[in-house]
ROVOMAR-548543 format. One record per atom (N, C-alpha, C): residue number from 1; residue in one letter; x, y, z. Coordinates in Angstrom, 1 decimal. Each point is the difference from the previous one (the first is absolute). Layout:
<recs>
(NUM 'a' (X Y Z))
...
</recs>
This chain:
<recs>
(1 'm' (32.2 189.7 -163.1))
(1 'm' (-0.9 0.4 0.1))
(1 'm' (0.3 -0.5 2.1))
(2 'd' (0.8 0.9 0.4))
(2 'd' (0.4 0.0 1.6))
(2 'd' (-0.1 -1.8 0.2))
(3 'g' (0.8 -0.5 -0.5))
(3 'g' (0.2 -1.7 0.3))
(3 'g' (-1.7 -0.5 -0.1))
(4 'e' (-0.7 0.5 -0.6))
(4 'e' (-1.0 -0.8 0.1))
(4 'e' (-0.5 -1.1 -1.0))
(5 'a' (-0.4 -1.2 -0.4))
(5 'a' (0.0 -0.4 -0.8))
(5 'a' (-0.6 0.3 -1.0))
(6 'e' (0.0 0.6 -1.4))
(6 'e' (-0.5 0.1 -0.9))
(6 'e' (-1.2 -0.3 -1.1))
(7 'l' (-1.0 0.7 0.2))
(7 'l' (-0.9 -0.7 -0.8))
(7 'l' (-0.1 -0.9 -1.2))
(8 'g' (-0.1 -0.7 -0.4))
(8 'g' (0.1 -0.6 -1.1))
(8 'g' (-1.5 0.3 -1.1))
(9 'a' (0.3 -0.4 -1.0))
(9 'a' (-0.6 0.5 -1.3))
(9 'a' (-1.4 -0.8 0.3))
(10 'y' (0.2 -1.2 0.6))
(10 'y' (-1.3 -0.4 0.3))
(10 'y' (-0.9 0.2 1.1))
(11 'd' (0.8 1.0 0.9))
(11 'd' (-1.1 0.6 1.2))
(11 'd' (-0.2 1.4 -0.6))
(12 'l' (0.7 0.4 -0.6))
(12 'l' (-0.7 1.5 -0.8))
(12 'l' (-1.0 -0.2 -1.0))
(13 'l' (-0.1 -1.0 -0.7))
(13 'l' (-1.2 -0.4 -0.8))
(13 'l' (-1.1 -0.3 1.2))
(14 'm' (0.1 -0.8 0.6))
(14 'm' (-1.0 -0.6 0.7))
(14 'm' (-0.4 1.5 1.3))
(15 'i' (0.6 0.5 0.4))
(15 'i' (-0.4 1.8 0.4))
(15 'i' (-0.9 0.5 -0.9))
(16 'h' (0.7 0.2 -1.3))
(16 'h' (-1.1 0.8 -0.8))
(16 'h' (-1.3 -0.9 -0.5))
(17 'q' (0.4 -1.2 0.1))
(17 'q' (-1.7 -0.9 0.1))
(17 'q' (-0.9 -0.1 1.0))
(18 'l' (0.7 0.8 1.3))
(18 'l' (-0.9 0.2 0.8))
(18 'l' (-0.7 1.2 0.1))
(19 'l' (0.5 1.1 -0.3))
(19 'l' (-0.5 1.0 -0.2))
(19 'l' (-1.0 -0.3 -1.0))
(20 'a' (0.6 -0.4 -1.7))
(20 'a' (-1.3 0.0 -0.4))
(20 'a' (-1.2 -1.0 0.1))
(21 'y' (0.3 -1.1 1.1))
(21 'y' (-1.2 -1.0 0.3))
(21 'y' (-1.1 0.9 0.9))
(22 'y' (0.7 1.2 1.1))
(22 'y' (-0.9 0.6 0.9))
(22 'y' (-1.0 0.6 -0.8))
(23 'g' (0.1 0.4 -1.3))
(23 'g' (-1.1 0.9 -1.0))
(23 'g' (-0.6 -1.1 -0.4))
(24 'h' (0.1 -1.5 -0.7))
(24 'h' (-0.7 -0.7 -0.1))
(24 'h' (-1.2 -0.4 1.3))
(25 'v' (0.5 -0.6 1.2))
(25 'v' (-0.5 -0.5 0.9))
(25 'v' (-1.3 1.1 0.2))
(26 'v' (0.7 1.7 0.3))
(26 'v' (-1.2 0.8 0.4))
(26 'v' (-0.8 0.4 -1.0))
(27 'd' (0.2 -0.2 -1.3))
(27 'd' (-0.6 0.5 -1.0))
(27 'd' (-1.4 -1.4 -0.4))
(28 'd' (0.7 -1.0 0.6))
(28 'd' (-1.1 -1.5 0.1))
(28 'd' (-0.8 0.3 1.4))
(29 'r' (0.7 0.8 0.8))
(29 'r' (-1.1 -0.2 1.1))
(29 'r' (0.2 -1.1 1.1))
(30 'd' (0.9 -0.9 -0.3))
(30 'd' (0.4 -1.2 0.2))
(30 'd' (0.8 0.2 1.9))
(31 'w' (-1.0 0.3 0.4))
(31 'w' (0.9 0.2 1.4))
(31 'w' (0.4 -1.3 0.9))
(32 'a' (-0.5 -0.5 -0.5))
(32 'a' (0.7 -1.7 0.8))
(32 'a' (1.6 -0.5 -0.6))
(33 'r' (0.6 0.8 -0.9))
(33 'r' (1.2 -0.1 -0.6))
(33 'r' (0.8 1.2 0.7))
(34 'f' (-0.7 0.6 0.9))
(34 'f' (0.9 1.2 1.0))
(34 'f' (1.6 -0.6 0.5))
(35 'g' (-0.4 -1.2 0.4))
(35 'g' (1.4 -1.1 0.4))
(35 'g' (0.8 0.1 -0.6))
(36 'e' (0.1 0.2 -1.5))
(36 'e' (0.4 -0.1 -1.0))
(36 'e' (1.1 1.0 -0.1))
(37 'l' (-0.3 1.3 0.1))
(37 'l' (0.4 0.9 -0.2))
(37 'l' (0.6 0.8 1.8))
(38 'f' (-0.2 -0.1 1.0))
(38 'f' (0.1 0.8 1.2))
(38 'f' (0.8 -1.7 1.0))
(39 't' (0.7 1.0 0.7))
(39 't' (0.4 -1.2 0.8))
(39 't' (-1.1 0.2 1.7))
(40 'p' (0.1 -0.5 0.8))
(40 'p' (-1.6 -0.3 0.8))
(40 'p' (-0.1 1.3 0.9))
(41 'd' (1.7 0.6 0.3))
(41 'd' (0.1 1.1 0.7))
(41 'd' (0.1 1.4 -0.9))
(42 'a' (-0.3 -0.2 -0.8))
(42 'a' (0.5 1.3 -1.3))
(42 'a' (-1.0 0.9 0.6))
(43 't' (0.5 1.4 -0.3))
(43 't' (-0.4 1.6 -0.1))
(43 't' (0.0 0.7 -1.2))
(44 'l' (-1.5 0.1 0.0))
(44 'l' (-0.3 0.9 -1.3))
(44 'l' (-0.3 1.5 0.6))
(45 'd' (0.4 1.2 -0.6))
(45 'd' (-0.2 1.2 0.2))
(45 'd' (-0.2 0.9 -1.1))
(46 'y' (-1.5 0.2 -0.3))
(46 'y' (-0.7 0.5 -1.1))
(46 'y' (-0.3 1.5 0.5))
(47 't' (0.5 0.5 1.2))
(47 't' (-0.6 1.2 0.2))
(47 't' (0.4 1.0 -1.1))
(48 'r' (1.3 -0.5 -0.5))
(48 'r' (-0.1 1.5 -1.1))
(48 'r' (-0.6 -0.2 -1.1))
(49 'a' (-1.1 -0.7 0.1))
(49 'a' (-0.7 -0.7 -1.0))
(49 'a' (-1.5 0.3 0.2))
(50 'g' (-0.2 0.5 1.2))
(50 'g' (-1.3 -0.2 -0.1))
(50 'g' (-0.9 -0.7 1.4))
(51 'a' (1.3 -1.1 0.6))
(51 'a' (-0.6 -0.9 1.0))
(51 'a' (-0.2 1.0 1.2))
(52 'd' (-0.6 -0.6 1.1))
(52 'd' (-0.1 0.9 0.9))
(52 'd' (0.8 -0.6 1.1))
(53 't' (0.8 -1.2 -0.1))
(53 't' (0.4 -0.5 1.1))
(53 't' (1.0 -1.1 -0.8))
(54 'v' (1.5 -0.5 1.0))
(54 'v' (1.0 -0.8 -0.5))
(54 'v' (-0.5 -1.1 0.3))
(55 'f' (0.0 -1.4 -0.6))
(55 'f' (-0.7 -1.1 0.1))
(55 'f' (1.0 -0.8 0.4))
(56 'h' (0.2 -1.3 0.9))
(56 'h' (0.7 -1.1 0.4))
(56 'h' (-0.5 -1.1 -0.1))
(57 'g' (1.1 -1.2 -0.6))
(57 'g' (-0.8 -1.1 -0.2))
(57 'g' (-0.7 0.0 -1.2))
(58 'v' (0.1 -1.2 -0.6))
(58 'v' (-0.8 -0.4 -1.1))
(58 'v' (-1.5 0.1 0.1))
(59 'e' (-0.7 -0.5 1.0))
(59 'e' (-1.1 0.1 0.0))
(59 'e' (-0.6 1.3 0.1))
(60 'e' (0.8 1.2 1.0))
(60 'e' (-0.5 1.2 -0.1))
(60 'e' (0.1 0.7 -1.3))
(61 'i' (1.2 -0.6 -1.2))
(61 'i' (0.3 0.4 -1.2))
(61 'i' (-1.2 -0.3 -0.8))
(62 'r' (-0.3 -1.1 0.2))
(62 'r' (-1.5 -0.7 -0.7))
(62 'r' (-1.0 0.7 0.1))
(63 'a' (-0.4 0.4 1.1))
(63 'a' (-1.3 0.5 0.8))
(63 'a' (-0.1 1.4 -0.9))
(64 'f' (1.2 0.7 -0.3))
(64 'f' (0.4 1.4 -0.8))
(64 'f' (-0.5 -0.2 -1.2))
(65 'f' (0.4 -0.7 -0.3))
(65 'f' (0.2 -0.2 -1.7))
(65 'f' (-1.6 -0.2 -0.3))
(66 'r' (-0.6 -1.2 0.5))
(66 'r' (-1.6 -0.5 0.1))
(66 'r' (-1.0 1.7 -0.6))
(67 'd' (0.7 0.6 1.3))
(67 'd' (-0.8 0.8 0.0))
(67 'd' (-0.1 1.7 -0.8))
(68 'a' (1.5 -0.1 -0.9))
(68 'a' (0.5 1.2 -0.4))
(68 'a' (-0.4 0.1 -1.1))
(69 'n' (-0.3 1.4 -0.6))
(69 'n' (-0.4 0.4 -1.6))
(69 'n' (0.8 -0.1 -1.0))
(70 'h' (0.4 -1.6 -0.4))
(70 'h' (1.0 0.0 -1.2))
(70 'h' (-0.4 0.4 -0.9))
(71 'p' (1.4 0.1 -1.0))
(71 'p' (-0.3 0.7 -1.2))
(71 'p' (0.1 -1.3 -0.8))
(72 's' (-0.8 0.3 -1.2))
(72 's' (0.2 -0.9 -1.2))
(72 's' (0.7 -1.0 -0.1))
(73 'a' (1.6 0.2 0.2))
(73 'a' (1.4 -0.7 -0.6))
(73 'a' (1.0 0.7 0.7))
(74 'h' (1.2 -0.8 0.3))
(74 'h' (0.8 0.3 1.0))
(74 'h' (1.3 -0.3 -1.0))
(75 'h' (0.4 1.4 -0.3))
(75 'h' (1.4 -0.4 -0.9))
(75 'h' (1.5 0.6 1.1))
(76 'v' (1.1 -0.8 -0.3))
(76 'v' (1.3 0.6 0.9))
(76 'v' (1.5 -0.2 -1.1))
(77 'l' (0.5 0.8 0.1))
(77 'l' (1.3 0.2 -0.8))
(77 'l' (1.3 0.9 0.8))
(78 'n' (0.7 0.5 -0.9))
(78 'n' (1.3 0.4 0.7))
(78 'n' (0.8 -0.5 0.8))
(79 'i' (-0.1 -1.5 0.2))
(79 'i' (0.1 -1.1 1.4))
(79 'i' (1.2 0.3 0.0))
(80 'v' (0.5 0.6 1.2))
(80 'v' (1.6 -0.4 0.2))
(80 'v' (0.3 -0.2 1.7))
(81 'v' (0.9 -1.3 0.0))
(81 'v' (-0.1 -1.0 1.0))
(81 'v' (1.4 0.7 0.7))
(82 't' (0.2 0.2 1.3))
(82 't' (1.0 0.4 0.6))
(82 't' (0.4 -1.3 1.4))
(83 'q' (1.0 0.1 0.1))
(83 'q' (0.1 -0.9 1.5))
(83 'q' (1.7 0.7 1.0))
(84 's' (-0.5 0.3 1.2))
(84 's' (0.8 0.6 0.9))
(84 's' (-0.7 -0.2 1.4))
(85 'g' (1.4 0.2 0.8))
(85 'g' (-0.7 -0.6 1.1))
(85 'g' (-0.8 -1.6 0.3))
(86 'g' (0.3 -0.7 -0.7))
(86 'g' (-0.4 -1.4 0.3))
(86 'g' (-2.0 0.3 -0.6))
(87 'e' (-0.2 1.1 -0.5))
(87 'e' (-1.5 0.2 -0.7))
(87 'e' (0.0 -0.2 -1.4))
(88 'v' (-1.2 -0.5 -0.8))
(88 'v' (-0.1 0.1 -1.1))
(88 'v' (-0.7 1.3 -0.5))
(89 'r' (-0.1 0.7 -0.1))
(89 'r' (-1.0 1.3 -0.7))
(89 'r' (-0.3 0.0 -1.6))
(90 'v' (-1.1 0.3 0.0))
(90 'v' (-0.6 0.3 -1.2))
(90 'v' (-0.9 1.3 -0.2))
(91 'r' (0.8 0.6 -1.2))
(91 'r' (-0.7 1.3 -0.3))
(91 'r' (-0.8 -0.2 -1.2))
(92 's' (-0.9 0.6 -0.3))
(92 's' (-0.7 -0.4 -1.0))
(92 's' (-1.3 1.2 -0.3))
(93 'k' (-0.6 0.2 -1.1))
(93 'k' (-0.5 0.9 -0.5))
(93 'k' (-1.4 -0.8 -0.5))
(94 'f' (-1.6 0.5 0.4))
(94 'f' (-1.1 -0.3 -0.6))
(94 'f' (-1.0 1.0 -0.6))
(95 'f' (-1.0 -0.6 -0.7))
(95 'f' (-1.0 1.1 -0.1))
(95 'f' (-1.2 -1.0 -0.6))
(96 'v' (-1.2 0.2 0.1))
(96 'v' (-0.9 -0.7 0.6))
(96 'v' (-1.2 1.0 -0.7))
(97 'p' (-0.8 -0.4 -1.0))
(97 'p' (-1.3 0.7 -0.5))
(97 'p' (-1.2 -0.1 1.4))
(98 'y' (-0.5 0.9 0.0))
(98 'y' (-1.6 -0.1 0.8))
(98 'y' (-0.9 0.3 -1.6))
(99 't' (-0.4 -1.1 -0.4))
(99 't' (-0.8 0.3 -1.3))
(99 't' (-1.4 -1.0 0.0))
(100 'r' (-0.1 -0.6 1.0))
(100 'r' (-1.4 -0.5 0.6))
(100 'r' (-1.3 1.1 -0.2))
(101 'e' (-1.1 -0.6 -0.2))
(101 'e' (-1.2 0.8 0.1))
(101 'e' (0.0 0.3 1.6))
(102 't' (0.5 -0.5 1.2))
(102 't' (-0.5 0.5 1.0))
(102 't' (1.3 1.0 0.3))
(103 'h' (1.2 0.1 -0.8))
(103 'h' (1.0 1.0 0.8))
(103 'h' (-0.9 1.5 -0.9))
(104 'v' (0.5 1.3 1.0))
(104 'v' (-0.5 0.9 -0.7))
(104 'v' (1.3 1.0 1.3))
(105 'p' (0.5 0.5 -0.5))
(105 'p' (0.5 0.4 -1.5))
(105 'p' (0.4 -1.1 -0.5))
(106 'k' (0.2 -0.1 -1.1))
(106 'k' (1.0 -1.0 -1.0))
(106 'k' (1.2 0.8 0.1))
(107 'r' (1.2 -0.9 0.2))
(107 'r' (1.2 0.4 -0.1))
(107 'r' (0.7 -1.0 -0.1))
(108 'w' (1.5 0.6 -0.5))
(108 'w' (1.1 -0.5 0.2))
(108 'w' (0.7 0.0 1.3))
(109 'f' (0.5 -0.6 1.1))
(109 'f' (0.7 -0.1 1.4))
(109 'f' (1.5 -0.8 -0.4))
(110 'g' (1.0 0.9 0.3))
(110 'g' (1.1 -0.8 0.5))
(110 'g' (0.8 0.7 0.7))
(111 'g' (1.3 -0.9 0.3))
(111 'g' (1.0 0.4 1.1))
(111 'g' (1.2 -1.2 0.6))
(112 'd' (0.0 0.1 1.0))
(112 'd' (1.2 -0.9 0.0))
(112 'd' (-0.2 -1.7 1.1))
(113 'y' (0.5 -0.7 -0.2))
(113 'y' (0.2 -1.0 1.3))
(113 'y' (1.2 -0.2 0.4))
(114 'd' (0.1 -0.2 1.4))
(114 'd' (1.2 0.2 0.7))
(114 'd' (-0.1 -1.4 0.6))
(115 'd' (0.8 -1.1 -0.2))
(115 'd' (-0.4 -1.8 0.8))
(115 'd' (1.0 -0.3 0.6))
(116 'v' (0.5 -0.7 1.0))
(116 'v' (0.6 -0.7 0.3))
(116 'v' (-0.5 -1.5 -0.2))
(117 'v' (0.5 -0.9 -0.9))
(117 'v' (-0.3 -1.2 0.1))
(117 'v' (1.5 -1.0 0.6))
(118 'v' (-0.9 -1.3 0.0))
(118 'v' (0.6 -0.9 0.4))
(118 'v' (0.3 -1.3 -0.9))
(119 'r' (1.2 -0.7 0.7))
(119 'r' (-0.2 -1.8 -1.0))
(119 'r' (-1.0 -0.8 1.3))
(120 't' (-0.4 -0.5 -0.5))
(120 't' (-0.9 -1.2 1.2))
(120 't' (0.4 -1.2 -0.9))
(121 'd' (-0.7 -1.0 0.6))
(121 'd' (0.2 -1.3 -0.6))
(121 'd' (-0.8 -0.4 -0.9))
(122 't' (-0.9 0.7 -0.4))
(122 't' (-1.2 0.2 -0.8))
(122 't' (0.2 1.0 -1.2))
(123 'g' (0.9 0.8 -0.2))
(123 'g' (0.2 1.1 -0.6))
(123 'g' (0.3 1.2 1.0))
(124 'w' (0.3 1.4 -1.0))
(124 'w' (0.0 1.1 0.5))
(124 'w' (-1.2 0.5 0.1))
(125 'r' (-0.4 0.8 1.1))
(125 'r' (-0.9 0.5 0.7))
(125 'r' (0.4 1.5 0.6))
(126 'f' (-1.1 0.7 -0.2))
(126 'f' (-0.4 1.5 0.5))
(126 'f' (0.4 -0.4 1.6))
(127 'r' (1.0 1.0 0.2))
(127 'r' (0.0 -0.1 1.8))
(127 'r' (-0.7 1.6 0.5))
(128 'f' (0.5 1.2 -0.8))
(128 'f' (-0.9 1.2 0.1))
(128 'f' (-0.2 0.5 -1.6))
(129 'r' (-0.7 0.8 0.1))
(129 'r' (-0.6 0.5 -1.3))
(129 'r' (-0.6 1.2 0.4))
(130 'a' (0.7 1.2 -0.7))
(130 'a' (-0.3 1.1 -0.2))
(130 'a' (-0.8 0.5 -1.3))
(131 'c' (-0.9 0.9 0.3))
(131 'c' (-0.3 0.7 -1.3))
(131 'c' (-0.4 1.1 0.3))
(132 't' (0.5 1.0 -1.3))
(132 't' (0.2 1.5 0.3))
(132 't' (-0.8 0.4 -1.2))
(133 'g' (-1.4 0.7 0.4))
(133 'g' (-0.7 0.8 -1.7))
(133 'g' (1.2 1.2 -0.4))
(134 'r' (0.3 0.0 -1.2))
(134 'r' (0.6 1.1 -0.5))
(134 'r' (-0.7 0.9 -0.7))
(135 'w' (-1.0 -0.5 -1.0))
(135 'w' (-0.5 0.9 -0.9))
(135 'w' (-1.4 -0.7 -0.7))
(136 'q' (-0.9 0.9 -0.6))
(136 'q' (-1.6 -0.9 -0.4))
(136 'q' (0.4 1.0 -1.3))
(137 'f' (-1.3 -0.8 -0.9))
(137 'f' (-0.2 0.4 -1.4))
(137 'f' (-1.6 0.1 0.3))
(138 't' (-0.7 1.1 -0.3))
(138 't' (-1.5 0.4 0.3))
(138 't' (-0.5 0.5 -0.9))
(139 't' (-0.7 -0.5 -1.0))
(139 't' (-0.7 1.8 -0.9))
(139 't' (-1.0 0.3 0.9))
(140 'd' (0.2 1.3 -0.9))
(140 'd' (-0.5 1.5 1.1))
(140 'd' (-1.2 -0.5 -0.1))
(141 'e' (-1.2 -1.0 -1.1))
(141 'e' (-1.2 0.2 0.3))
(141 'e' (-0.7 -0.8 1.0))
(142 'e' (1.0 -1.0 0.6))
(142 'e' (-0.2 -0.5 1.8))
(142 'e' (-0.1 0.7 0.6))
(143 'p' (-1.0 0.0 1.3))
(143 'p' (0.5 0.7 1.4))
(143 'p' (1.0 -0.6 0.5))
(144 'i' (0.5 1.3 0.4))
(144 'i' (1.3 -1.0 1.3))
(144 'i' (0.3 0.6 0.8))
(145 'p' (-0.1 -1.1 0.9))
(145 'p' (-0.4 0.5 1.7))
(145 'p' (1.5 0.5 0.0))
(146 'p' (0.0 1.1 1.4))
(146 'p' (1.6 0.3 0.3))
(146 'p' (0.6 -0.9 0.2))
(147 'h' (0.4 -1.2 0.7))
(147 'h' (0.9 -1.0 0.5))
(147 'h' (0.0 -0.7 -0.8))
(148 'r' (-0.5 0.1 -1.7))
(148 'r' (0.8 -0.7 -1.2))
(148 'r' (0.3 0.8 -1.0))
(149 'r' (0.3 1.1 0.3))
(149 'r' (0.8 1.0 -1.2))
(149 'r' (1.4 -0.3 0.1))
(150 't' (0.4 -0.1 -1.7))
(150 't' (1.4 -0.3 -0.4))
(150 't' (0.9 1.0 1.2))
(151 'w' (1.1 -0.6 0.5))
(151 'w' (0.8 0.4 0.8))
(151 'w' (1.5 -0.4 -0.4))
</recs>
């Protein structure tokens, strides 16, 4: 890996744990735990999944999540960890159901996460996280706003 120290099995496991933990923290709306997910100076770019802007710092990220229209649950899979140029990058797929009574239309939504993670004294954290919506499945019975059509 270009002279870099190779990631060990424990590091890979803990990076996978970080992605899984993210889903649990967000699903539980446990905003106080965001410091266990993100570095204090983290960047969150969800503009390709509907956010109006890029968020900087854990406090801006926390505020965005407090106000977001959350799916019923978060699922992540196909996790690939690479290391290059001193950065640890993670690429994964996500799928989330929007199935609560308040979700109109009811749908499944999925896409990609692209992350840069760092090892800190207290564990692995996101330094950068981007979310790109790639697809959704919606029944024909639901009204589908133009910005929510399958793409």
